[in-house]
N, C-alpha and C positions, 0 to 999 in steps of 0.2 A: 503493499499500500505507500504509494506516494506522501512523504512528509511524516509519516507516523514518527510516534516519539522511538526514538532509537533504544534497543537493547543492546547490552553486550554479546559479542560472537562467543557462543559457546564452545569450548574445545573439550572433547569426553577422549577420557582415555583408558576407562577400561573398570575395572574391580573395585580398587583402590582397599585403605585396612579396615574399613567399616567404621559405624560409628558405634561410640562405648565410653560413658562416663568414668571418669578415675579420680581413686581416692574418697577424703572424707567432702560435705560440703567446705564451701572457700569461706560464706558467711561475709561475703562483700556486698549483696544487695545485687540487685540485677546488673548485668555488663552487656546487653544487647537493647534493643528497643523494638522486641521482634510485637507479635500480635495481642498475645495476652496482657502486655502491658506497654503499648507504646502508643502513640497516636495522640492526638488529644490533648487538653490543658494541661499533662502534669501532674506530679505532684501536688495537691494540693487546689487542684484546677478543678472545675465544675463537668468536666467532660466524663461519662459515663463508660466512654470506651476503655478505659486502662489507667491505671499509674504506675509510675516506677518504683514508689518505695512500697515494703510489704506491708506498712498499715495498710492498703487500699487493697486487702485481699476480698473484699465486699466486692469490689468492682470488677477484680481480676476473676473472680469466679462468674459475673455478671457474662462476659464475654463466652465463655464455654457456654454459658445456656443458652446465647445464641447459636454458636454450634449446634446444639442439642436438637433446637429448632431447627436449624436449616436441614439436618441430617434425619429426622426421625424422634421418636418417642420408643420407647419401650427396648428389652433386650440389653442394655446398659451401655454405657457411649463408648466403649473399645467398641463394643459390636458395629453402632451406629457408624462409627467413624471408618470401619476398615470393612465394612457388609458382613453377612452372613444375620442370621436369626430373625426374629421377628422386628428388630427397627433396622433393618438392611436399608440405606436410602437407596431408590430408584431414580435412574436420568430417563428424563423423557429427551427423545430421537428425532422428534419433530417438533418444528416452534409452533409455539399456541398460536402468535400470533403476526402476522407481516411486521416488518419494523419499516421505520422511514430510512431512508436512504441518508448516508451520511459519509461527507466526502471527507479524505486523508488529511487536506489542509484544516478542516474543520475540527475532525479527533486534534491533529497537532496543536492545535490552537487551545482547545479546552484541556490537555494535559500537556502542554509545554509550560515555558514560563522556568524562572531561574531557580525555584523552590528546591526542597530538599528532594523529589523526586524525578521534580520535571527536566524536559529538555527545552533548554533554553533556544531563543530565538538570537538572531547576529544582531552585530553593533547597530543601531537605531541611526538614522538621519544625523544626530545630533552628537556621535561619537565625538568625542573630546581627548581620545589619549594622544600625546606624542608631539601637541599642538601647545606651543607657551603664547600665554594669553596678554598681552603686556598694557591692554586696556584699562583705565581705572573710571569706575562709575563718578559722574558727576556728584552724587548725595553720598558720595566717599567721607568720612571724616576726615581731617589731618591723622600725618602717621606719629604715632609716641615716637618712632625715631626719626631723625634729623642724620642724613648721610652726608658730608661734607664733603665729599667727594676728592680724586686725584690721590689715592691712596691714604687720606690722613686720618682715614676713620682706625679708633680703639676699639678692638672685638673682645669682648669675654664671653667666653662658652661655658656654659654649666650644664656637665652630664652628669645625671642623678642616676646610678649606675647601682641597682638594688640586683646583687650575684645570683642570689636564688639557686634553683636545682637546674638552671641554665649554665651555671658554672662550676658548682659541684660534680654534677654530672660529665659536662662535656665541654667545660672550660669556654662557652661560649664568651664571657665578658674579658677574660684573659684575651681574647684572639682581636675582641674588638679594641680593647687596651694597646695591643701590637699593633693592629693598623694606626691607630691615632700617633702612637709614636714613630712610626714609619714616616708620617706627613714631615713637609718638610714646612717649619713653622715660623714666624716672625718676630719679630719684638712687641709688635702689633697686635698679635694673639694670643689673649690667655687662656689656655682650655685646661678648666678646675672639674674633679673628678670628685664625687664623693661617692663612697663603698660602704657596701655591708649588707645585711640580709643572707649572708650566703656561710653556710656551716664550714666549708672547705675550699678556699681558692686554689687554682690549678697554678698556681707560681709561685714562689718564694719572696714575693715583696707584700703582697697585701695579706692584711690580718682578718682571719677570721674570728676573732675573738671579738674587736672592736670596729666601730666604724671609724674611717677616716678620711683624710684631703688630702687628694695628692694636684700636685700641674706636671702635665704631661710637656717636657722640656729636653729639648738636646737629645732627644731620639731615646728618652726613657721616662721613668716616674720618681717626679720629685717629693715625698712629703712633706707637707705644710704642716697637718694635724694629726699626730700618733695617737689622740685618744679624745674621738668624741662620743663615746658614753655608747651604749647597748640597745638604743631606744629603736623599736621598730621603723623600719626605711615606710612602711606606711601610715605612720603617726603624720598628719600635716605641719606639725611645729619644726618637725625633723628636718623638712623640706624648706619650710619659709629659714627657718636657723642659716642652711647653706645658701639660701639667697641673699641672704643681709652679710653673709662673710665675703661673700664675692663682690659684692657693692662695694663694702667696706674696703676692704685689702686689693682689688681688681676695678677699678671706677673704669668705666667704658663708654663711649656714646653709643654702643651697638650692643645689645646683649641677647644671648641665646640660650635656650634653656632645652635639655633633652631629657625626658622620661626613660630611664633604661632598663627593661625588665617585661612582666607579663601584663598585658592589657585585657580588660575583661567587656568594655564598650561601655555604653551609657549608662546599665545599672549596676553594675562592679565595678567601673570604673580602672584604677591603677594597680600594679605591683601587689605581690607574693612574697613575705618575707619570710622564708626556711625558717629562720631562729627564733621567729614569732609568729607561729604560723596562727595562733587564736587573735593574732589583732585583725584580720580580715585584711579587706583591700582599703587602698585610698579613693572614695567615692567621688564622684564630683564634686558632691559637696564638700569633701575634703579638699579637693585640689583647689575650689575655688577659695575656702578658708586660707591655704597655704600661699598662694599667689597674691592675696590680699595681705597677707601680713608679711610677705616676705618686701614687699613696696616698690619693686621693679617693675616697670615697662617692656617688655623683651621687643624687637626686632621679629623672631619668631619665637612660637613652641613648637617641639616636637616631640615625640612619642617613638622611639625605637620598639616600640611594645604592639599587640595584637590588639586590633577592632577599633581604635580609638576617633576615627575619621568619622564622628558623627556630630549631626547636628547641634545637637546637644553639647557637645563638647565645644566644637565652633562659639556658640553662641556662648558659653561661661567665659571661654578663654579670651573674646573678642575685646573683653574690657581689661585686659592685660595685655595683649601681642597684636601686632598688626597684620600676621599670618601663621599660619598652621600646618605644619607637615605629619600626616599621620596615615595609617593605612586602613582600608575597610576592612579587609581581610584578616586571618592571622596572619601573624607574619613569618616566615620560613626563618629557621634558627640563628641563621648566620645574620640577621639580622643587617643593618646599613653598613655599606662597606666607607670608611670613613677616611682611607689617607688620600685619595684623589680629590674631593671636594674641602677638604682642611688646608690640602699646599694651594689650592685654586684661589680660596680665599686669601691667603697668606700674601699670595702674590699681590693680589688688588681687594685689600680691606673695604674699600667702597663701592663693590661689586654689587648690582642692586640684587634684594632678597631673593625676589624670584627667579635670579638665574644660581642662585645659591640652592634655592628649592630643587631646581632642575636638577643641577649635578647631582645632588642627594639621590632623588626618582632615579636618574639614567644608572647612576652606580649600581645601587641599590637591584632595579629589577633585570640590571643586565648582569649583577654576579648571581643571584637566584635564579636564573634562567640556565645557566651555566653548570651550579651545581645544584641546584634543586629542583632536578626531574622531578614531575609529577606533584609540584607545590602550587597552589594558587599563589600568586603574587600581586598586592596594589600598594599603591603612594599614590598621595597628592598635596599639592599646594594651594592651599586655599588661603584667598584674602580675606582674613576677619575684619578690616576696615569698610570692605564693600556688604559683606555679607552682613554684618552689624545692621547697616544705613538701610537694606534693600530687602532682607529677609524676611523681617519681624510682621509685617502689615501684610507681604503675602504668603507666608505662613498662616499668619491667623486667619487668612480668607479661606486657606487650603484646608485647616482645619475642621473649621465651622462648617466649609460645602459637604467634607466628607461626611460631617457628621450628619448633616442633612440628608443626604442619601440614605444613611443608615436609618435614621427615623421614619424615613418617607418608603419604608419597604423597598428599598435599593440596596438592603445588603451583601445580595449576591454580587453587584456592581464590585462592591468594594472587596470582599472575599477573592472575588477573579483576580483582580489587579492586584491585593496581597500573596496569594499564592504563586500569581506569576512571576514576581518582581524575582531580581537577583537578592539570595540572601547569604549569610555570613556565616561561617561558624556550624555549617548545619548539622554536622555532628553531636554538637552539643544544645541545639535548638532554642539558642537564647535570642531569638524574634529580631535580629537586624535584620535590614535590606537597603537597597539603596534605595535614597529619597526620589532621586531625579525617576529613575524605571518606575517606583511605584507611584509617584504622581501623574506621569506620563502614559501609565497605563486606566487613570481612572478617567480619561479623556473627558475631562471637566475643564471649564473657564480657567478655573484657577489651579486647576491640575496644571495646566500648560505654564500659567503664569510663573509658578512656582518654580518649574523644569526650567523656565528661561533663564528666570535670577537666580539659582544655584548654581548653571550653567558658567554664567558670567563671573559668580565669584570664585571657581576651580581654576585656577590660571595653570595650574600643568598638572596633570592624571596620567601617569603609565600602568600597564598592567603585565601579567605573563600573558603568553598566546592564548592560555586555555583559559583565560576569563573574560566575560564578556557581561555588558553590559553592567559594569561596577563604572561611575559616573565621577564620583571621589566623595562623596559623603553621604553616610549612613543615616537611618535614624530606629530608631525601637518602636515596632508596632505588633502588637499581640496576635497570635495564631496558635503557636505552639505549644505555649505556657501561660493563660491568661490570669493564672493565679499571682503572675508578675508586675502584674497593672498597678496595683496600691503602692505598691513599691518605688515603681517608675513616677507615677504622680507626686509621689513625697517628697521625691530626687528632683523634681520639675520645679515642687514649688519653694524647694531650699533653694535653689540655683536662678529664680527668678523668670522662669521659663512662662510663656503665657496660657491659661486656664483653659482656652479653645482647643489646643490638642489634648490636655488632660480629658477631658470633656469626650472627645471625638475617639481617643481609645479606651477610654470607660465605656461608652453605648456598643463600641465593637465589640467588647469582651462580653456584655450585657445580651447582646443579640448572640450572640456564638455559645454560650452558655444557654442561651432560651431555648436554640435550635438544635441544641445537643440532648439538651432533657426531653424536647418534645419525640423526638426519634428515639431518644431512650424509654420513652413511658410507652408509647407505640409498638416499637419493633424489639427494642431489648429488654422488658419488663421482665423478672423472674417469678412473676406472678402469673405471667402468660404459662410459663413451663410448669409450673404448680399447677393449674389447671387442666394441663396436657392440651390447649390450644395448639395448633399448628398455624406454619406459615400461612396457607390458604385461610385460613379462616381470621386473619386482623383487619383492622381496619386500613380503609381505605387514605395512604398519608394527604396529608394536608399538599393544599396548591406551595409550589416552591419546594418540596420536601423531595429526598430521592426515594425510591421506592425500591427496597428490597425483595422484594418480590419475583423481580425480574432475575436475580443471582442463581438461577438455576440452568446445567448444561442440558445443551442440547447438541444434535452433530449435525455439522456441516462439513459437506465434501469427507466425512468420515474422519472428521477431527472435533473435539471438544471446543463448544463456545460457548459462551454467554451472549445474546444477543441487550441492545437496550435502544431505545429509541432516539432519537435527535433531541427529545427534551432533557433524556433523561442522563445523557452523556453529557447535556451542560451542567447536570449537576455534580458531575465526579471532576475533582482535582487530581488524584492520583492513582494509581494503580499498582502492586505490590504483591508478586507470590511470595507466599508463606511457605516455611518446607518445616516438621517435626517431624521426631522418630520415638516412637513406640518402647522402650527399652525392657518393658513387663511391670514396671512399676510407674510408670509415668513416663511425661512426654517430654525429649530435650530439643530446645528449641533451636533448629539451624538458622532461621536469622527469613531474610526477605531479599528478592531479587526482582532485578525489574526485566523477568524473561515473558514477555506475551509478543503478540502481534495482533494489529487491528485491519480488518479486511472493510472494503469498499460500502461494505454494506453496514456497518457497524455492531458487527462480531468480533468480541475477544476471543484468541482463538489461544488456548493452553499451551502452553511448552515447558509440557513436564513429560519424564522420560527414566523418572527412578534415580535419576544423577543430582549430585549436586555440587558447590564449589568446594576444591579441594587444594592443599597445599603438600607437595611431594605426596601425592597421594591420600593423608588426611581429609578427610573432611572435618571443615570448621563451620562455627556459626557466624554469618555472612550479613554483613547489611548493606543496604545500597544506598549512597547518599545524595549523588547528584550524576546529573548527565547536561554537558554542556555540548553545545551540539548547532554547528552557522549551517550546515550543510554541506561545507567542505570535509572538514574535521570534527572530530570529537572526543569528549573526555571523560568517561564514565569510574565516578572513584566510587568505593565504596571502605567499608573495616568491617575488621577481622581480632574482635577482642582476646587477648592476651597477657600472659605474664612472661617478663623480658628478663632474664637471668636470676630469674627466683625470687625476686624481690620489687619488682618496677611492674605496676598495669599498667598497660599499652592497648592503643587500638589500631592494629598494623594498617597502614593506608595503603589499600589496592587501586591502582589505575589502568585503564583499559583506554587504549586510543588508537587513532588509523598507524602508529611506528610499531604498536607490541597490543593487538587486537585480544591477546589471548591473557594477556595484562603481566604485570609485575608492582614488585612490594615496593613503594616510593620510601617509605622508611616508619616508624614506628613512633607514636603521638603518645604522649603520658595522660595518662585519666587519672583525674585524683578524685580521694575517695569524696563522697559527701562530706559537706562542714570543712573538708581539707582549703578549697581556694574555690572562689568563682570564676576567678581568670583563667583566662586561657591559656594553655602550655602553648609556647612559641616554638615553632616550625616540629621537624622529626628529629627524631635520633635515628642515623644509620645504623643501621645492621651490620655488625663486624661476623667475619667470618670464626666460628667456636662458641659464638651468642646461643642460649637458651632459650625457645621460646616451649612456653604452657599453653595451650589456647586453653580458652575458656568457654563454656557456655550456661543459660539459664535452664532449670529445671521445674516443672510444673507437675502437679499432681493429676489425678484424674478428673478431678471437681474445676480444674483450672485454676488453682491456685499456688502462686509462685513457694516453693518451698526451698530453695538455696542454689547458688551456683558452683557450678565444677568443673575441673580441667576436663578437658574432651581429648580421647584419645592420648597417646605416647609424648614425652617430650621431644623436642625436635630439636635439632644440632643446626644450626645456620650454617648455610653453606655458598659456595660462591655464585651458583644458578640455582635458585626457587622455582619449582615448575607450579606455575596455577592451573588445573582444569575441574572439569569435572569427573566422578568416580559417582558409580553407585552404590547406593547406600541399603540396600536390600529393601527386603517384600514391607517392614514394618513401616512405614511410612506413611504421612499425612501430607497432602499438596492440596491449595488453596489460595483463592485471591481475596484480596482486604482492596475493597472501593471505599476511599477515602472521600466525604463529599465535601460540600460548601462550608459547611460547620465544623471540619474536622475531624468529624462521626466516622469511624469504620464499621464496616459492612461487609461480611465476611460468603463467599460462594457456598455452596458443597462442596465438597472434596473431590479432586478431579480423579475419574478413576484409573 
């Protein structure tokens, strides 16, 4: 079918080692995002489709009850799932009614987009990558920084470096310090670094016991302050004291501030101090306080950290800086490349700020493309003076008009635009999306005006070749975890963001929750199961609600197919193939894959052959995250939960693309335990020959309740070439498809026979 969402190319190699749990339960909590506990609003949310925490057992049971309804009653759940007994499900071989014709292009647009599992469209007409915009809006305020010109400017660069596990495990901070030391600096550039937050530095200079201050000078590190205490690097007062120290001891007419560490975006903010893990991150409110108490106005504020290129961060920083340099996506671990841009700045300390930013962005993206294969990369330079002058009114109008759509029974318009927008940190579902992509997707006058203003404020933007629809500024907008809305609105109130946007996301979360409750009450109710009511006895869904009664398998040209009308397809945001294995005591969750096709008649054709994704012949739990497809090239990304070298929970990132259609392991992303930190791990850990991998999986009782997580298969030693393929898992598997509707509510087909 032309233009249908792309599936990965399946490479079947044979028998494999089979599916088996190993050892005692790990007690980690769920490690995947599968059907029994995935989708919906997340822990604490209103979604009846599931929750990640073990406290959501009632909701976990709810989903399996849906499966019972779908597979028939009587005979026990196991017999219903696998056939046999009086409860064996029957599958119709003829369509019950003709379906509307549905074109490939329409279906691609329905299931497409940049969201968690959609296929992205190509860049739009306003693509703004690789173009330096030197224009300045007339409304922009005067700059805080006055550049003298002719190389007469004095520059102080403050690097706030919280080393954390980036340094203690991989030496990434040391690498960047070496890059700084290799730069050719002049006496007009003061490069000052505050160090801390790390249990073990990978060099013999920086202390792991106390916070310190260094100057990068003459190709090395000169100690300025040997003991700045042990307070957390995420304590705002620590940062403000550093800013005041630099201002007093290294006065300059151009000041620049760089945050170095993990980042979590608008809700979590900056930083993870592994020496003070209970101190949490420095929220936007904390950053606001630190910058205010620091008392310095900056040429630019930069985040060598993940996910901080948000409109919320920009509007906050606009009170203190002229420009922002930050990433919409999670950063590869190598971070910024410091040598070249520092040398160029030292050569001409009067260099325009946007040109400094351009050098930083180009070096960063180039280095990541060269050495971080498979990792998505973004970095942008935003004119805060222009954004501060133009965006607030456009943003308020956009928020108000979007709220009006929601409250005037056009929730689906907003939900579709949200689901199909470029999403960042998809594995963590933090609900950050590209604001330009979202605003344009709404097709409103206010959305177009906001997108135009945002594109004007982004003066330079670059992305990796595998990233589309990332225009330089993101925003928090709830969809996966609506339980975070009140946290977000509390942050907005503290930093002075207009109430119109808080009202907008509250309205969306309320509408999503109401839709989930309505579908839950009508179709997923455990009461119906207890009464023995079958799928065909259920009430007709309300207008605009997905009807799961169509999720039955028919035979089309000898293949298993589910047929939906065009109107029903419009209510579907994504489709996933889910696989479970019955080991005689319960179900091993093998994950979710994007394996299916859709024909011109709107038939979803099942791609199920008893195989599942494996690494070196060992079946693993695999979860599809994201598909980027511009028609010519594609990148499909997913993850496999595992433990690296016996002590580090990780997600192995698997990438399938034009060059490697059968896939490769791009690296390991550290997976933090609940409560450890809400920031995102920067970059991927590169697997080394001899490393050990223990794959993990979630395990469920027959009633659908999460029991524990276990090792899956035998321990594997990393070799130079790791083969990704599909291998047969045996007869005791359950394959079914999950359809997620516009309310982010999952519905399940009968099992695929």
